[in-house]
C-alpha positions in Angstrom: 2.5 -1.5 -3.4 2.3 -5.1 -4.5 2.1 -6.2 -0.9 -0.9 -3.9 -0.5 -2.7 -5.6 -3.4 -1.9 -9.0 -1.9 -3.2 -8.0 1.5 -6.4 -6.8 -0.2 -7.0 -10.2 -1.6 -5.9 -9.6 -5.2 -4.2 -12.5 -7.1 -0.8 -11.0 -8.1 1.8 -12.1 -10.6 5.1 -10.2 -10.1 8.1 -9.6 -12.4 11.0 -7.4 -11.4 14.1 -6.4 -13.3 16.0 -7.4 -10.2 14.4 -10.7 -9.2 15.7 -10.6 -5.6 13.7 -7.5 -5.0 10.5 -9.4 -5.5 11.4 -12.6 -3.6 9.8 -11.5 -0.4 6.4 -11.2 -2.0 6.2 -15.0 -2.7 5.8 -15.6 1.0 2.7 -13.4 0.9 1.2 -15.4 -2.0 2.5 -13.7 -5.1 3.5 -15.7 -8.1 7.0 -14.7 -9.3 7.4 -14.9 -13.1 10.2 -14.7 -15.6 9.2 -12.0 -18.0 6.8 -8.9 -18.2 4.7 -11.0 -20.7 4.3 -13.7 -18.1 3.2 -11.1 -15.5 0.5 -9.8 -17.8 -0.7 -13.2 -19.0 -4.3 -13.8 -18.0 -4.5 -10.6 -16.0 -7.4 -8.1 -16.1 -5.2 -5.3 -15.0 -1.4 -4.8 -15.2 0.5 -2.3 -13.0 3.9 -1.0 -13.9 6.3 1.0 -11.7 9.8 1.7 -13.1 12.4 4.4 -12.9 12.6 5.9 -16.4 10.7 6.2 -19.7 13.2 3.9 -21.3 12.7 1.2 -18.7 8.9 1.3 -19.2 9.3 1.1 -23.0 11.6 -1.9 -22.6 9.1 -3.7 -20.3 6.1 -2.9 -22.6 7.5 -3.7 -26.0 8.9 -6.8 -27.6 8.1 -10.5 -27.7 8.6 -10.7 -23.9 6.9 -7.4 -23.2 3.7 -7.0 -21.3 1.8 -5.7 -24.3 2.2 -9.0 -26.0 0.0 -10.7 -23.4 -2.6 -8.0 -23.0 -6.0 -9.2 -24.2 -8.9 -6.9 -25.2 -10.4 -5.3 -22.1 -7.1 -5.5 -20.2 -5.9 -2.2 -18.6 -2.4 -1.0 -18.0 -2.0 1.2 -14.9 1.3 2.9 -15.6 2.5 4.4 -12.2 6.0 5.5 -13.1 7.2 9.1 -13.1 7.8 9.5 -16.9 5.9 12.6 -17.9 2.9 13.0 -20.2 4.8 12.7 -23.5 6.1 9.2 -22.6 2.8 8.2 -21.0 0.9 8.9 -24.3 3.7 7.1 -26.2 3.3 4.0 -24.0 -0.4 4.0 -24.6 0.2 3.9 -28.3 2.2 0.6 -27.9 -0.7 -1.3 -26.4 -2.8 -3.6 -28.5 -6.2 -2.6 -29.8 -9.0 -3.1 -27.3 -6.8 -2.6 -24.2 -6.8 0.5 -22.1 -4.4 2.6 -20.0 -4.4 4.9 -17.0 -1.4 7.0 -16.2 -1.2 7.1 -12.4 2.1 8.3 -10.9 2.3 8.6 -7.1 3.3 11.2 -4.6 5.0 9.6 -1.6 7.8 7.2 -0.8 8.4 4.0 1.2 6.4 4.8 4.3 3.3 5.9 2.3 3.6 2.9 0.0 3.8 0.6 3.0 0.8 2.2 4.7 -1.3 2.6 1.6 -1.4 6.4 1.9 0.2 7.4 -1.4 -1.4 10.2 -3.4 -2.1 8.9 -6.9 -2.6 11.3 -9.8 -4.7 9.6 -12.6 -5.2 10.4 -16.2 -7.4 8.5 -18.6 -11.0 7.6 -19.5 -13.3 8.3 -16.5 -15.1 5.0 -16.9 -11.8 3.1 -16.9 -10.8 5.0 -13.8 -14.0 4.2 -12.0 -13.6 0.5 -12.8 -10.2 0.4 -11.2 -10.5 3.1 -8.5 -11.0 0.4 -5.8 -7.7 -1.3 -6.7 -6.0 2.1 -6.6 -7.6 2.7 -3.3 -5.6 -0.2 -1.7 -2.5 1.8 -2.4 -3.6 5.3 -1.6 -5.9 8.2 -2.3 -6.5 8.5 -6.1 -7.4 11.8 -7.8 -8.7 11.7 -11.4 -7.0 14.7 -13.0 -8.2 14.5 -16.6 -7.6 12.7 -19.9 -4.7 10.4 -20.6 -1.4 12.1 -19.7 -3.0 14.4 -17.1 -1.8 12.3 -14.1 1.7 12.2 -15.5 1.6 16.0 -16.1 0.4 16.6 -12.5 3.3 14.6 -11.2 5.8 16.6 -13.2 4.3 19.9 -11.8 4.6 18.6 -8.2 8.1 17.2 -8.7 9.3 20.6 -10.2 8.7 22.0 -6.7 10.6 19.3 -4.8 14.1 20.1 -5.9 13.5 23.8 -5.5 12.3 23.4 -1.9 15.1 21.1 -0.9 17.9 23.2 -2.4 16.4 26.4 -0.9 16.4 24.7 2.5 20.0 23.6 2.0 21.1 27.1 1.1 19.2 28.5 4.1 20.9 26.1 6.5 24.3 26.9 4.9 23.6 30.6 5.5 22.5 30.0 9.1 25.7 28.0 9.7 27.9 30.8 8.4 26.0 33.2 10.7 26.9 30.9 13.6 23.2 30.2 14.4 22.4 27.0 16.4 21.1 24.3 14.0 18.3 23.1 16.2 16.9 26.6 16.7 17.1 27.3 13.0 15.2 24.1 12.2 12.6 24.8 14.9 11.9 28.3 13.4 11.9 27.0 9.8 9.3 24.4 10.7 6.9 27.3 11.2 8.0 29.1 8.0 6.6 28.8 4.5 9.1 25.9 3.9 7.9 24.2 7.1 6.3 21.1 5.5 9.6 20.2 3.9 11.5 20.7 7.1 9.1 18.7 9.2 9.1 15.8 6.7 12.9 15.6 6.7 13.8 16.8 10.2 14.9 13.4 11.5 17.4 13.0 8.6 18.6 16.6 8.9 19.2 16.2 12.7 21.1 12.9 12.3 22.8 13.7 9.0 22.0 10.1 8.1 20.1 9.9 4.7 18.7 6.4 4.0 17.0 6.6 0.7 13.3 7.2 0.7 13.5 9.0 -2.7 17.0 8.7 -4.2 18.8 11.9 -4.9 19.7 10.6 -8.4 16.0 10.0 -9.1 15.2 13.5 -8.0 17.7 14.8 -10.5 16.1 12.6 -13.2 12.7 14.0 -12.4 14.0 17.6 -12.5 15.5 16.9 -15.9 12.2 15.4 -17.0 10.3 18.5 -15.8 12.7 20.8 -17.7 12.3 18.7 -20.9 8.5 18.6 -20.7 8.4 22.4 -20.0 10.6 23.2 -22.9 8.1 21.4 -25.2 5.4 23.8 -24.0 7.6 27.0 -24.1 8.0 27.3 -20.4 11.4 28.2 -19.0 11.9 26.6 -15.5 14.8 28.7 -14.5 14.6 27.8 -10.8 14.5 24.1 -11.5 17.5 24.5 -13.7 19.4 26.1 -10.9 18.3 23.4 -8.4 19.3 20.7 -10.9 22.9 22.1 -11.1 23.2 21.4 -7.3 21.8 17.9 -7.8 24.0 17.0 -10.7 27.1 18.1 -8.7 25.9 16.0 -5.7 25.4 12.9 -8.0 28.9 13.4 -9.3 30.2 13.6 -5.8 28.7 10.2 -4.9 25.4 11.3 -3.2 23.1 9.8 -5.8 22.0 6.7 -3.8 21.2 8.7 -0.7 17.8 10.3 0.1 17.3 13.5 -1.9 17.4 15.6 1.3 21.2 14.8 1.4 21.5 17.7 -1.1 21.5 19.9 2.1 24.6 18.1 3.4 26.4 18.4 0.0 25.6 22.1 -0.2 27.2 22.7 3.2 30.2 20.5 2.4 29.2 18.0 5.1 29.9 14.3 4.8 26.7 12.3 5.5 26.9 10.1 8.7 27.6 6.4 8.1 
């Protein structure tokens, strides 16, 4: 995503919790800096993308946090999957006169590389219009509503992902027990209501090799986030709870760093290919 901004001609200052992960951006013209505060210093807009609400809070707060360098008029575009409650909390940590958009994304490495992410945005419409061009370098942005609405939309979408993948895994397990040929089963499921999921993961399912596009452990984290946010509204996500039980078992079994589609291999007792 940072590379997309550089390719579009933006001047980019980069900080990463693991500096080596950002090293390649220097060759493309990025300035690598030592703290979040340094990354935000002098910037008109700051973009954050991290794994958890706690990580975002740690990057925003404190003397070396990005909030300390945000001047009036600066906007934080918070693109992590952290839910609406945390998004609104982060907004409250920013200095007076600054602004924030919550803008989590749908997609993984291929979409981030190609600039075809779907970006759900919450926040002031005028602020969104100002930065819609920047968001457009990374994907297709949709203004969902007020602050927190983008984060809420991502929770809704992610609540379906673990259900779909565990449903697929159970279906393949059942097909195996029936002695049905795997390739035929997948061909037919591609034209079923779960077809989009099958088509997007077919190559991984055929090879049983699961390089991470979206880590299984992060999918479990997002399912847990959906349950937590739902509980606060009085909604009981029973199917998500059931799917999470599969994912938690798979994480404990060492599948956490694999793509989340590896849950299908875990469900069937298959060892992923090396």
